C-alpha positions, 0 to 999 in steps of 0.5 A: 022050917025056921031059917037060921039066925044071921051071924051078923045083924045089919041095920041101915038108918040115916047113913049109919050102918050098925053091925051086931055080932050075933052069937050071944049065947057063946058071947060072940066068939069069932067063929069062921062062919061069923068072920065070913059074914062080917067080911061080906057085910063089910065089902057090901058097905064098901060099895054102898054110897048110902053108908057114911059111918059104921057102928060095930057091936055085939049082941047080949053080955059080950062084945066078942070073946075071941076064938071059940076053942071048943070048936077047934077041930082036929087038923086036916089030914097031913096038917097040924092044927097050927098049920090049919089055924095059920092058914084060916087066919091068913085067908080069912082073919087077917083080911077081915082086919085089913077090910075093917081098917080100909073101909072108906067110911069111919068105923065106931066100935061099941064095945058092950061087954067083954072084948077078950083075945081076938075080940080086942083086935076087932075092937081096936081095928075101928077108928073110934072105940067106945066101951060100956063101963062094965066092959073090959079088955083081956089078952089070955093068949100067953098066960093061958095058952102060950100063943101071941096076941093076934088079929092086930093086937100086937100092932094096935095096942103099942100104938095106942097105949105104948109098949110098956102097957102093951107088954103088961097086957100080954103077960100079966093076965089081967082084965083092963077096965073100960075106965083104965083103957080111957086113961091109957089112951087105948080107947076114945071114951066109956059110957054108961051101959044103957047109953053106950049105943046112943053114945055110939050113934051120936059119935057116928053121926058126927063122923058121917058129916065129915068130908067123905075122904077124912077118915082115909086121910087121917088113917094114912097121915097117922100111919105114915108118921109112925114110919117117918122122921119129923122132916119127912112127915112135914113134907108128907103133910105139905104134899097132902095139902097140895091136893086137899086144898084144891078139892070142893070140900076145902072150899065148902069149909072156908065158905061155911067159916066165913058165913059162920054156919056149919059145913055141909059136905057131899057123900062119897 
């Protein structure tokens, strides 16, 4: 009897964990089983100190096309479909995005094709997002279904690209090309399709050489800035320097600078 294919492929090489969404025949919808397997894999990565960075990508032609509408079954007795969906999101989908955003290692999303619906939220939950030139980002929620963007889209897009562009993406039913996504600041870069994974590996290798706490500090600093006044953020920065300057990574960085060599930081 043939073993079932995993919903998420996992490969670890040189400290880089590559996670590949593996429902290519359906363009990698964010099925419940895929979400469970992806979150379980991320939790293992959290505890595996051999992992220094993560690449998240999709198998086949698409990155992730969001919910599998054909698989949305009638609600359990006594619950509406809306009730059931909200409960699934609150117990599974939302914690998945939070897990991805709080990993102690940097995450690179390599968007190899369409990122639609919830797939956009998944792609933008990464610390660095790179897309193939043929890829695009698309929010069909309101124009096609009358529902709001989810999996963090309404949080991530205005923070990256601004509210005006977020509103346009949400309402105008247009695909946003990878090239324009770079111009808007929605993603870091785009690459030729055949070079995408290699470019993602190069970026992940660079991130893996950072001080182990660097990604967590960067996330927290920029998120603090969203809620702080300038004076409050200046104080925040000085308080973080109070702690971080006394850590070994700072001493190693200064030594490397003075010795004109690349710093070597220990793992987490």
